[in-house]
N, CA, C and O atoms as a Maestro MAE file, in Angstrom:
{
 s_m_m2io_version
 :::
 2.0.0
}

f_m_ct {
 s_m_title
 :::
 protein
 m_atom[288] {
  # First column is atom index #
  i_m_mmod_type
  r_m_x_coord
  r_m_y_coord
  r_m_z_coord
  i_m_residue_number
  s_m_chain_name
  s_m_pdb_residue_name
  s_m_pdb_atom_name
  i_m_atomic_number
  :::
  1 25 1.146 3.789 19.018 1 A "MET " " N  " 7
  2 3 0.577 4.356 17.823 1 A "MET " " CA " 6
  3 2 1.238 3.924 16.439 1 A "MET " " C  " 6
  4 15 0.616 3.654 15.412 1 A "MET " " O  " 8
  5 25 2.512 3.910 16.597 2 A "ASN " " N  " 7
  6 3 3.372 3.653 15.344 2 A "ASN " " CA " 6
  7 2 3.070 2.199 14.932 2 A "ASN " " C  " 6
  8 15 2.907 1.894 13.751 2 A "ASN " " O  " 8
  9 25 3.001 1.320 15.935 3 A "GLN " " N  " 7
  10 3 2.965 -0.187 15.732 3 A "GLN " " CA " 6
  11 2 1.496 -0.430 15.129 3 A "GLN " " C  " 6
  12 15 1.377 -1.255 14.223 3 A "GLN " " O  " 8
  13 25 0.431 0.232 15.583 4 A "LEU " " N  " 7
  14 3 -0.732 0.102 15.035 4 A "LEU " " CA " 6
  15 2 -0.983 0.528 13.514 4 A "LEU " " C  " 6
  16 15 -1.797 0.022 12.742 4 A "LEU " " O  " 8
  17 25 -0.180 1.475 13.288 5 A "LEU " " N  " 7
  18 3 -0.232 2.150 11.782 5 A "LEU " " CA " 6
  19 2 0.329 1.022 10.950 5 A "LEU " " C  " 6
  20 15 -0.216 0.610 9.926 5 A "LEU " " O  " 8
  21 25 1.633 0.474 11.534 6 A "VAL " " N  " 7
  22 3 2.314 -0.537 10.669 6 A "VAL " " CA " 6
  23 2 1.448 -1.768 10.376 6 A "VAL " " C  " 6
  24 15 1.408 -2.258 9.247 6 A "VAL " " O  " 8
  25 25 0.745 -2.266 11.426 7 A "VAL " " N  " 7
  26 3 -0.037 -3.361 11.322 7 A "VAL " " CA " 6
  27 2 -1.144 -3.247 10.447 7 A "VAL " " C  " 6
  28 15 -1.472 -4.112 9.635 7 A "VAL " " O  " 8
  29 25 -1.837 -1.932 10.664 8 A "GLY " " N  " 7
  30 3 -2.975 -1.724 9.540 8 A "GLY " " CA " 6
  31 2 -2.560 -1.601 8.176 8 A "GLY " " C  " 6
  32 15 -3.253 -1.998 7.239 8 A "GLY " " O  " 8
  33 25 -1.244 -0.963 8.026 9 A "PHE " " N  " 7
  34 3 -0.683 -0.905 6.653 9 A "PHE " " CA " 6
  35 2 -0.518 -2.196 6.049 9 A "PHE " " C  " 6
  36 15 -0.885 -2.373 4.887 9 A "PHE " " O  " 8
  37 25 0.053 -3.210 6.800 10 A "TYR " " N  " 7
  38 3 0.305 -4.521 6.358 10 A "TYR " " CA " 6
  39 2 -0.974 -5.223 5.964 10 A "TYR " " C  " 6
  40 15 -1.016 -5.823 4.891 10 A "TYR " " O  " 8
  41 25 -1.939 -5.185 6.708 11 A "LEU " " N  " 7
  42 3 -3.251 -5.801 6.663 11 A "LEU " " CA " 6
  43 2 -4.002 -5.231 5.358 11 A "LEU " " C  " 6
  44 15 -4.603 -5.989 4.597 11 A "LEU " " O  " 8
  45 25 -3.938 -4.057 5.186 12 A "ILE " " N  " 7
  46 3 -4.605 -3.410 4.121 12 A "ILE " " CA " 6
  47 2 -3.841 -3.845 2.774 12 A "ILE " " C  " 6
  48 15 -4.448 -4.130 1.741 12 A "ILE " " O  " 8
  49 25 -2.521 -3.864 2.893 13 A "ASN " " N  " 7
  50 3 -1.857 -4.147 1.709 13 A "ASN " " CA " 6
  51 2 -1.918 -5.783 1.369 13 A "ASN " " C  " 6
  52 15 -1.951 -6.200 0.211 13 A "ASN " " O  " 8
  53 25 -1.926 -6.453 2.282 14 A "ALA " " N  " 7
  54 3 -2.142 -7.946 1.890 14 A "ALA " " CA " 6
  55 2 -3.503 -8.173 1.420 14 A "ALA " " C  " 6
  56 15 -3.662 -8.947 0.476 14 A "ALA " " O  " 8
  57 25 -4.541 -7.576 1.977 15 A "GLY " " N  " 7
  58 3 -5.925 -7.800 1.332 15 A "GLY " " CA " 6
  59 2 -6.020 -7.171 -0.015 15 A "GLY " " C  " 6
  60 15 -6.470 -7.837 -0.947 15 A "GLY " " O  " 8
  61 25 -5.624 -5.912 -0.195 16 A "TYR " " N  " 7
  62 3 -5.521 -5.500 -1.523 16 A "TYR " " CA " 6
  63 2 -4.823 -6.185 -2.537 16 A "TYR " " C  " 6
  64 15 -5.277 -6.202 -3.682 16 A "TYR " " O  " 8
  65 25 -3.651 -6.815 -2.212 17 A "THR " " N  " 7
  66 3 -2.878 -7.609 -3.111 17 A "THR " " CA " 6
  67 2 -3.680 -8.715 -3.507 17 A "THR " " C  " 6
  68 15 -3.840 -9.039 -4.684 17 A "THR " " O  " 8
  69 25 -4.221 -9.337 -2.462 18 A "ALA " " N  " 7
  70 3 -4.888 -10.738 -2.838 18 A "ALA " " CA " 6
  71 2 -6.217 -10.373 -3.785 18 A "ALA " " C  " 6
  72 15 -6.606 -11.160 -4.648 18 A "ALA " " O  " 8
  73 25 -6.782 -9.262 -3.564 19 A "LEU " " N  " 7
  74 3 -7.956 -9.072 -4.475 19 A "LEU " " CA " 6
  75 2 -7.405 -8.526 -5.872 19 A "LEU " " C  " 6
  76 15 -7.904 -8.889 -6.937 19 A "LEU " " O  " 8
  77 25 -6.436 -7.708 -5.797 20 A "ALA " " N  " 7
  78 3 -5.859 -7.314 -7.153 20 A "ALA " " CA " 6
  79 2 -5.357 -8.330 -8.068 20 A "ALA " " C  " 6
  80 15 -5.471 -8.222 -9.289 20 A "ALA " " O  " 8
  81 25 -4.729 -9.445 -7.408 21 A "LEU " " N  " 7
  82 3 -4.051 -10.379 -8.246 21 A "LEU " " CA " 6
  83 2 -5.198 -11.313 -8.875 21 A "LEU " " C  " 6
  84 15 -4.876 -12.144 -9.724 21 A "LEU " " O  " 8
  85 25 -6.539 -11.180 -8.463 22 A "LYS " " N  " 7
  86 3 -7.456 -12.269 -8.867 22 A "LYS " " CA " 6
  87 2 -7.925 -11.878 -10.504 22 A "LYS " " C  " 6
  88 15 -8.193 -10.729 -10.857 22 A "LYS " " O  " 8
  89 25 -7.952 -12.789 -11.191 23 A "THR " " N  " 7
  90 3 -8.584 -12.379 -12.639 23 A "THR " " CA " 6
  91 2 -9.460 -13.615 -13.106 23 A "THR " " C  " 6
  92 15 -9.463 -14.733 -12.591 23 A "THR " " O  " 8
  93 25 -10.163 -13.199 -14.134 24 A "SER " " N  " 7
  94 3 -10.974 -14.240 -14.712 24 A "SER " " CA " 6
  95 2 -10.762 -14.209 -16.211 24 A "SER " " C  " 6
  96 15 -11.486 -14.842 -16.978 24 A "SER " " O  " 8
  97 25 -9.719 -13.434 -16.617 25 A "ASP " " N  " 7
  98 3 -9.336 -13.599 -18.132 25 A "ASP " " CA " 6
  99 2 -8.597 -14.971 -18.422 25 A "ASP " " C  " 6
  100 15 -7.763 -15.520 -17.702 25 A "ASP " " O  " 8
  101 25 -9.080 -15.387 -19.608 26 A "PRO " " N  " 7
  102 3 -8.404 -16.765 -19.984 26 A "PRO " " CA " 6
  103 2 -6.975 -16.465 -20.444 26 A "PRO " " C  " 6
  104 15 -6.715 -15.543 -21.217 26 A "PRO " " O  " 8
  105 25 -6.108 -17.257 -19.949 27 A "LEU " " N  " 7
  106 3 -4.577 -16.900 -20.325 27 A "LEU " " CA " 6
  107 2 -4.209 -18.195 -21.253 27 A "LEU " " C  " 6
  108 15 -4.437 -19.352 -20.898 27 A "LEU " " O  " 8
  109 25 -3.658 -17.861 -22.388 28 A "ARG " " N  " 7
  110 3 -3.286 -18.955 -23.271 28 A "ARG " " CA " 6
  111 2 -1.890 -19.250 -23.209 28 A "ARG " " C  " 6
  112 15 -1.610 -20.414 -23.491 28 A "ARG " " O  " 8
  113 25 -0.945 -18.493 -22.912 29 A "ASP " " N  " 7
  114 3 0.484 -18.884 -22.713 29 A "ASP " " CA " 6
  115 2 1.215 -18.253 -21.729 29 A "ASP " " C  " 6
  116 15 0.681 -17.278 -21.202 29 A "ASP " " O  " 8
  117 25 2.404 -18.612 -21.330 30 A "LEU " " N  " 7
  118 3 3.232 -18.101 -20.324 30 A "LEU " " CA " 6
  119 2 3.403 -16.446 -20.517 30 A "LEU " " C  " 6
  120 15 3.501 -15.645 -19.587 30 A "LEU " " O  " 8
  121 25 3.413 -16.167 -21.751 31 A "ARG " " N  " 7
  122 3 3.746 -14.597 -21.958 31 A "ARG " " CA " 6
  123 2 2.681 -13.880 -21.388 31 A "ARG " " C  " 6
  124 15 2.921 -12.893 -20.692 31 A "ARG " " O  " 8
  125 25 1.378 -14.311 -21.631 32 A "GLN " " N  " 7
  126 3 0.226 -13.560 -21.184 32 A "GLN " " CA " 6
  127 2 0.187 -13.667 -19.662 32 A "GLN " " C  " 6
  128 15 -0.188 -12.664 -19.055 32 A "GLN " " O  " 8
  129 25 0.546 -14.822 -18.925 33 A "VAL " " N  " 7
  130 3 0.595 -14.818 -17.537 33 A "VAL " " CA " 6
  131 2 1.561 -13.823 -16.977 33 A "VAL " " C  " 6
  132 15 1.216 -13.016 -16.114 33 A "VAL " " O  " 8
  133 25 2.765 -13.879 -17.465 34 A "ILE " " N  " 7
  134 3 3.863 -12.901 -16.996 34 A "ILE " " CA " 6
  135 2 3.410 -11.350 -17.243 34 A "ILE " " C  " 6
  136 15 3.574 -10.511 -16.357 34 A "ILE " " O  " 8
  137 25 2.919 -11.077 -18.309 35 A "GLU " " N  " 7
  138 3 2.470 -9.750 -18.623 35 A "GLU " " CA " 6
  139 2 1.233 -9.315 -17.582 35 A "GLU " " C  " 6
  140 15 1.266 -8.198 -17.066 35 A "GLU " " O  " 8
  141 25 0.316 -10.097 -17.342 36 A "LEU " " N  " 7
  142 3 -0.758 -9.886 -16.451 36 A "LEU " " CA " 6
  143 2 -0.302 -9.771 -15.009 36 A "LEU " " C  " 6
  144 15 -0.766 -8.901 -14.272 36 A "LEU " " O  " 8
  145 25 0.672 -10.711 -14.578 37 A "VAL " " N  " 7
  146 3 1.163 -10.575 -13.230 37 A "VAL " " CA " 6
  147 2 1.852 -9.429 -13.025 37 A "VAL " " C  " 6
  148 15 1.604 -8.749 -12.030 37 A "VAL " " O  " 8
  149 25 2.840 -9.044 -13.959 38 A "SER " " N  " 7
  150 3 3.613 -7.806 -13.765 38 A "SER " " CA " 6
  151 2 2.823 -6.552 -13.796 38 A "SER " " C  " 6
  152 15 3.129 -5.590 -13.091 38 A "SER " " O  " 8
  153 25 1.823 -6.549 -14.593 39 A "SER " " N  " 7
  154 3 1.022 -5.366 -14.616 39 A "SER " " CA " 6
  155 2 0.268 -5.004 -13.361 39 A "SER " " C  " 6
  156 15 0.213 -3.894 -12.831 39 A "SER " " O  " 8
  157 25 -0.357 -6.230 -12.940 40 A "LYS " " N  " 7
  158 3 -1.076 -6.151 -11.585 40 A "LYS " " CA " 6
  159 2 -0.237 -5.864 -10.327 40 A "LYS " " C  " 6
  160 15 -0.633 -5.195 -9.372 40 A "LYS " " O  " 8
  161 25 1.007 -6.470 -10.443 41 A "ILE " " N  " 7
  162 3 2.083 -6.058 -9.275 41 A "ILE " " CA " 6
  163 2 2.437 -4.613 -9.484 41 A "ILE " " C  " 6
  164 15 2.660 -3.944 -8.475 41 A "ILE " " O  " 8
  165 25 2.515 -4.053 -10.654 42 A "GLY " " N  " 7
  166 3 2.966 -2.765 -10.813 42 A "GLY " " CA " 6
  167 2 2.066 -1.826 -10.244 42 A "GLY " " C  " 6
  168 15 2.522 -0.843 -9.659 42 A "GLY " " O  " 8
  169 25 0.689 -2.032 -10.356 43 A "VAL " " N  " 7
  170 3 -0.503 -1.292 -9.887 43 A "VAL " " CA " 6
  171 2 -0.487 -1.366 -8.416 43 A "VAL " " C  " 6
  172 15 -0.769 -0.371 -7.749 43 A "VAL " " O  " 8
  173 25 -0.155 -2.553 -7.846 44 A "VAL " " N  " 7
  174 3 -0.108 -2.774 -6.250 44 A "VAL " " CA " 6
  175 2 0.807 -1.905 -5.881 44 A "VAL " " C  " 6
  176 15 0.457 -0.967 -5.165 44 A "VAL " " O  " 8
  177 25 2.277 -2.047 -6.325 45 A "LEU " " N  " 7
  178 3 3.239 -1.078 -5.937 45 A "LEU " " CA " 6
  179 2 3.069 0.375 -5.950 45 A "LEU " " C  " 6
  180 15 3.550 1.100 -5.078 45 A "LEU " " O  " 8
  181 25 2.351 0.816 -6.991 46 A "LEU " " N  " 7
  182 3 1.925 2.111 -7.205 46 A "LEU " " CA " 6
  183 2 1.133 2.616 -5.941 46 A "LEU " " C  " 6
  184 15 1.383 3.655 -5.330 46 A "LEU " " O  " 8
  185 25 0.109 1.685 -5.641 47 A "ILE " " N  " 7
  186 3 -0.966 1.972 -4.596 47 A "ILE " " CA " 6
  187 2 -0.138 1.995 -3.345 47 A "ILE " " C  " 6
  188 15 -0.299 2.912 -2.540 47 A "ILE " " O  " 8
  189 25 0.771 1.005 -3.123 48 A "LEU " " N  " 7
  190 3 1.646 0.826 -1.707 48 A "LEU " " CA " 6
  191 2 2.327 2.142 -1.584 48 A "LEU " " C  " 6
  192 15 2.322 2.729 -0.501 48 A "LEU " " O  " 8
  193 25 2.896 2.624 -2.602 49 A "ARG " " N  " 7
  194 3 3.886 3.860 -2.550 49 A "ARG " " CA " 6
  195 2 2.825 4.929 -2.171 49 A "ARG " " C  " 6
  196 15 3.140 5.581 -1.175 49 A "ARG " " O  " 8
  197 25 1.729 5.229 -2.700 50 A "ALA " " N  " 7
  198 3 0.600 6.194 -2.281 50 A "ALA " " CA " 6
  199 2 0.207 6.197 -0.842 50 A "ALA " " C  " 6
  200 15 0.048 7.204 -0.153 50 A "ALA " " O  " 8
  201 25 0.062 4.905 -0.452 51 A "MET " " N  " 7
  202 3 -0.355 4.648 1.009 51 A "MET " " CA " 6
  203 2 0.802 4.900 1.932 51 A "MET " " C  " 6
  204 15 0.630 5.408 3.040 51 A "MET " " O  " 8
  205 25 1.960 4.553 1.485 52 A "HIS " " N  " 7
  206 3 3.181 4.837 2.330 52 A "HIS " " CA " 6
  207 2 3.439 6.423 2.514 52 A "HIS " " C  " 6
  208 15 3.776 6.884 3.604 52 A "HIS " " O  " 8
  209 25 3.258 7.210 1.377 53 A "PHE " " N  " 7
  210 3 3.382 8.635 1.341 53 A "PHE " " CA " 6
  211 2 2.315 9.119 2.368 53 A "PHE " " C  " 6
  212 15 2.652 9.965 3.196 53 A "PHE " " O  " 8
  213 25 1.120 8.657 2.358 54 A "PHE " " N  " 7
  214 3 -0.037 9.209 3.177 54 A "PHE " " CA " 6
  215 2 0.245 8.901 4.548 54 A "PHE " " C  " 6
  216 15 0.026 9.765 5.397 54 A "PHE " " O  " 8
  217 25 0.747 7.669 4.907 55 A "ASP " " N  " 7
  218 3 1.265 7.319 6.202 55 A "ASP " " CA " 6
  219 2 2.317 8.294 6.731 55 A "ASP " " C  " 6
  220 15 2.168 8.751 7.865 55 A "ASP " " O  " 8
  221 25 3.248 8.603 6.073 56 A "MET " " N  " 7
  222 3 4.502 9.480 6.454 56 A "MET " " CA " 6
  223 2 3.896 10.859 6.520 56 A "MET " " C  " 6
  224 15 4.402 11.652 7.314 56 A "MET " " O  " 8
  225 25 2.934 11.220 5.825 57 A "PHE " " N  " 7
  226 3 2.396 12.534 5.934 57 A "PHE " " CA " 6
  227 2 1.560 12.710 7.310 57 A "PHE " " C  " 6
  228 15 1.698 13.676 8.061 57 A "PHE " " O  " 8
  229 25 0.765 11.740 7.505 58 A "VAL " " N  " 7
  230 3 0.085 11.574 8.786 58 A "VAL " " CA " 6
  231 2 0.996 11.679 10.003 58 A "VAL " " C  " 6
  232 15 0.813 12.469 10.930 58 A "VAL " " O  " 8
  233 25 1.981 10.816 9.909 59 A "LEU " " N  " 7
  234 3 2.937 10.784 11.057 59 A "LEU " " CA " 6
  235 2 3.684 12.092 11.202 59 A "LEU " " C  " 6
  236 15 3.909 12.530 12.331 59 A "LEU " " O  " 8
  237 25 4.028 12.654 10.258 60 A "ALA " " N  " 7
  238 3 4.689 14.095 10.272 60 A "ALA " " CA " 6
  239 2 3.801 15.076 10.868 60 A "ALA " " C  " 6
  240 15 4.172 15.851 11.750 60 A "ALA " " O  " 8
  241 25 2.644 15.042 10.394 61 A "ARG " " N  " 7
  242 3 1.619 15.934 10.926 61 A "ARG " " CA " 6
  243 2 1.299 15.907 12.453 61 A "ARG " " C  " 6
  244 15 1.140 16.888 13.179 61 A "ARG " " O  " 8
  245 25 1.235 14.547 12.808 62 A "MET " " N  " 7
  246 3 1.139 14.293 14.234 62 A "MET " " CA " 6
  247 2 2.321 14.579 15.119 62 A "MET " " C  " 6
  248 15 2.154 14.947 16.283 62 A "MET " " O  " 8
  249 25 3.459 14.425 14.611 63 A "ARG " " N  " 7
  250 3 4.727 14.812 15.213 63 A "ARG " " CA " 6
  251 2 4.746 16.433 15.400 63 A "ARG " " C  " 6
  252 15 5.051 17.005 16.447 63 A "ARG " " O  " 8
  253 25 4.391 17.007 14.280 64 A "ARG " " N  " 7
  254 3 4.518 18.461 14.320 64 A "ARG " " CA " 6
  255 2 3.400 19.009 15.367 64 A "ARG " " C  " 6
  256 15 3.758 19.894 16.144 64 A "ARG " " O  " 8
  257 25 2.123 18.549 15.426 65 A "ARG " " N  " 7
  258 3 1.153 18.952 16.429 65 A "ARG " " CA " 6
  259 2 1.709 18.606 17.793 65 A "ARG " " C  " 6
  260 15 1.632 19.442 18.693 65 A "ARG " " O  " 8
  261 25 2.256 17.443 17.998 66 A "SER " " N  " 7
  262 3 2.850 17.032 19.318 66 A "SER " " CA " 6
  263 2 3.882 18.043 19.857 66 A "SER " " C  " 6
  264 15 3.882 18.408 21.033 66 A "SER " " O  " 8
  265 25 4.846 18.516 18.841 67 A "ALA " " N  " 7
  266 3 5.872 19.530 19.180 67 A "ALA " " CA " 6
  267 2 5.403 20.742 19.607 67 A "ALA " " C  " 6
  268 15 5.921 21.341 20.549 67 A "ALA " " O  " 8
  269 25 4.326 21.213 18.900 68 A "GLN " " N  " 7
  270 3 3.693 22.505 19.013 68 A "GLN " " CA " 6
  271 2 2.977 22.438 20.399 68 A "GLN " " C  " 6
  272 15 2.974 23.477 21.059 68 A "GLN " " O  " 8
  273 25 2.434 21.448 20.858 69 A "GLN " " N  " 7
  274 3 1.760 21.372 22.117 69 A "GLN " " CA " 6
  275 2 2.742 21.430 23.279 69 A "GLN " " C  " 6
  276 15 2.480 22.032 24.321 69 A "GLN " " O  " 8
  277 25 3.866 20.789 23.064 70 A "LEU " " N  " 7
  278 3 4.931 20.817 24.035 70 A "LEU " " CA " 6
  279 2 5.561 22.119 24.213 70 A "LEU " " C  " 6
  280 15 5.962 22.391 25.345 70 A "LEU " " O  " 8
  281 25 5.716 22.988 23.249 71 A "VAL " " N  " 7
  282 3 6.210 24.361 23.187 71 A "VAL " " CA " 6
  283 2 5.195 25.294 23.919 71 A "VAL " " C  " 6
  284 15 5.543 26.141 24.741 71 A "VAL " " O  " 8
  285 25 3.977 25.071 23.562 72 A "ALA " " N  " 7
  286 3 2.806 26.012 24.252 72 A "ALA " " CA " 6
  287 2 2.650 25.674 25.426 72 A "ALA " " C  " 6
  288 15 1.819 26.251 26.128 72 A "ALA " " O  " 8
  :::
 }
 m_bond[287] {
  # First column is bond index #
  i_m_from
  i_m_to
  i_m_order
  :::
  1 1 2 1
  2 2 3 1
  3 3 4 2
  4 3 5 1
  5 5 6 1
  6 6 7 1
  7 7 8 2
  8 7 9 1
  9 9 10 1
  10 10 11 1
  11 11 12 2
  12 11 13 1
  13 13 14 1
  14 14 15 1
  15 15 16 2
  16 15 17 1
  17 17 18 1
  18 18 19 1
  19 19 20 2
  20 19 21 1
  21 21 22 1
  22 22 23 1
  23 23 24 2
  24 23 25 1
  25 25 26 1
  26 26 27 1
  27 27 28 2
  28 27 29 1
  29 29 30 1
  30 30 31 1
  31 31 32 2
  32 31 33 1
  33 33 34 1
  34 34 35 1
  35 35 36 2
  36 35 37 1
  37 37 38 1
  38 38 39 1
  39 39 40 2
  40 39 41 1
  41 41 42 1
  42 42 43 1
  43 43 44 2
  44 43 45 1
  45 45 46 1
  46 46 47 1
  47 47 48 2
  48 47 49 1
  49 49 50 1
  50 50 51 1
  51 51 52 2
  52 51 53 1
  53 53 54 1
  54 54 55 1
  55 55 56 2
  56 55 57 1
  57 57 58 1
  58 58 59 1
  59 59 60 2
  60 59 61 1
  61 61 62 1
  62 62 63 1
  63 63 64 2
  64 63 65 1
  65 65 66 1
  66 66 67 1
  67 67 68 2
  68 67 69 1
  69 69 70 1
  70 70 71 1
  71 71 72 2
  72 71 73 1
  73 73 74 1
  74 74 75 1
  75 75 76 2
  76 75 77 1
  77 77 78 1
  78 78 79 1
  79 79 80 2
  80 79 81 1
  81 81 82 1
  82 82 83 1
  83 83 84 2
  84 83 85 1
  85 85 86 1
  86 86 87 1
  87 87 88 2
  88 87 89 1
  89 89 90 1
  90 90 91 1
  91 91 92 2
  92 91 93 1
  93 93 94 1
  94 94 95 1
  95 95 96 2
  96 95 97 1
  97 97 98 1
  98 98 99 1
  99 99 100 2
  100 99 101 1
  101 101 102 1
  102 102 103 1
  103 103 104 2
  104 103 105 1
  105 105 106 1
  106 106 107 1
  107 107 108 2
  108 107 109 1
  109 109 110 1
  110 110 111 1
  111 111 112 2
  112 111 113 1
  113 113 114 1
  114 114 115 1
  115 115 116 2
  116 115 117 1
  117 117 118 1
  118 118 119 1
  119 119 120 2
  120 119 121 1
  121 121 122 1
  122 122 123 1
  123 123 124 2
  124 123 125 1
  125 125 126 1
  126 126 127 1
  127 127 128 2
  128 127 129 1
  129 129 130 1
  130 130 131 1
  131 131 132 2
  132 131 133 1
  133 133 134 1
  134 134 135 1
  135 135 136 2
  136 135 137 1
  137 137 138 1
  138 138 139 1
  139 139 140 2
  140 139 141 1
  141 141 142 1
  142 142 143 1
  143 143 144 2
  144 143 145 1
  145 145 146 1
  146 146 147 1
  147 147 148 2
  148 147 149 1
  149 149 150 1
  150 150 151 1
  151 151 152 2
  152 151 153 1
  153 153 154 1
  154 154 155 1
  155 155 156 2
  156 155 157 1
  157 157 158 1
  158 158 159 1
  159 159 160 2
  160 159 161 1
  161 161 162 1
  162 162 163 1
  163 163 164 2
  164 163 165 1
  165 165 166 1
  166 166 167 1
  167 167 168 2
  168 167 169 1
  169 169 170 1
  170 170 171 1
  171 171 172 2
  172 171 173 1
  173 173 174 1
  174 174 175 1
  175 175 176 2
  176 175 177 1
  177 177 178 1
  178 178 179 1
  179 179 180 2
  180 179 181 1
  181 181 182 1
  182 182 183 1
  183 183 184 2
  184 183 185 1
  185 185 186 1
  186 186 187 1
  187 187 188 2
  188 187 189 1
  189 189 190 1
  190 190 191 1
  191 191 192 2
  192 191 193 1
  193 193 194 1
  194 194 195 1
  195 195 196 2
  196 195 197 1
  197 197 198 1
  198 198 199 1
  199 199 200 2
  200 199 201 1
  201 201 202 1
  202 202 203 1
  203 203 204 2
  204 203 205 1
  205 205 206 1
  206 206 207 1
  207 207 208 2
  208 207 209 1
  209 209 210 1
  210 210 211 1
  211 211 212 2
  212 211 213 1
  213 213 214 1
  214 214 215 1
  215 215 216 2
  216 215 217 1
  217 217 218 1
  218 218 219 1
  219 219 220 2
  220 219 221 1
  221 221 222 1
  222 222 223 1
  223 223 224 2
  224 223 225 1
  225 225 226 1
  226 226 227 1
  227 227 228 2
  228 227 229 1
  229 229 230 1
  230 230 231 1
  231 231 232 2
  232 231 233 1
  233 233 234 1
  234 234 235 1
  235 235 236 2
  236 235 237 1
  237 237 238 1
  238 238 239 1
  239 239 240 2
  240 239 241 1
  241 241 242 1
  242 242 243 1
  243 243 244 2
  244 243 245 1
  245 245 246 1
  246 246 247 1
  247 247 248 2
  248 247 249 1
  249 249 250 1
  250 250 251 1
  251 251 252 2
  252 251 253 1
  253 253 254 1
  254 254 255 1
  255 255 256 2
  256 255 257 1
  257 257 258 1
  258 258 259 1
  259 259 260 2
  260 259 261 1
  261 261 262 1
  262 262 263 1
  263 263 264 2
  264 263 265 1
  265 265 266 1
  266 266 267 1
  267 267 268 2
  268 267 269 1
  269 269 270 1
  270 270 271 1
  271 271 272 2
  272 271 273 1
  273 273 274 1
  274 274 275 1
  275 275 276 2
  276 275 277 1
  277 277 278 1
  278 278 279 1
  279 279 280 2
  280 279 281 1
  281 281 282 1
  282 282 283 1
  283 283 284 2
  284 283 285 1
  285 285 286 1
  286 286 287 1
  287 287 288 2
  :::
 }
}
């Protein structure tokens, strides 16, 4: 189960990153390119952090439920 979650996590991250870095804005100089890429990567990192927190929450809940079933 853990390996499936990891693979799914990476596939979603790679897909979202590819979509999030796409832009149609005209970029005039290197400074605009760096600012655009850094802001988009920052958003991607925040979303990855939220997804990681959610995954850890789900895994902890599954582990707790499993431990309760073993005790009962």
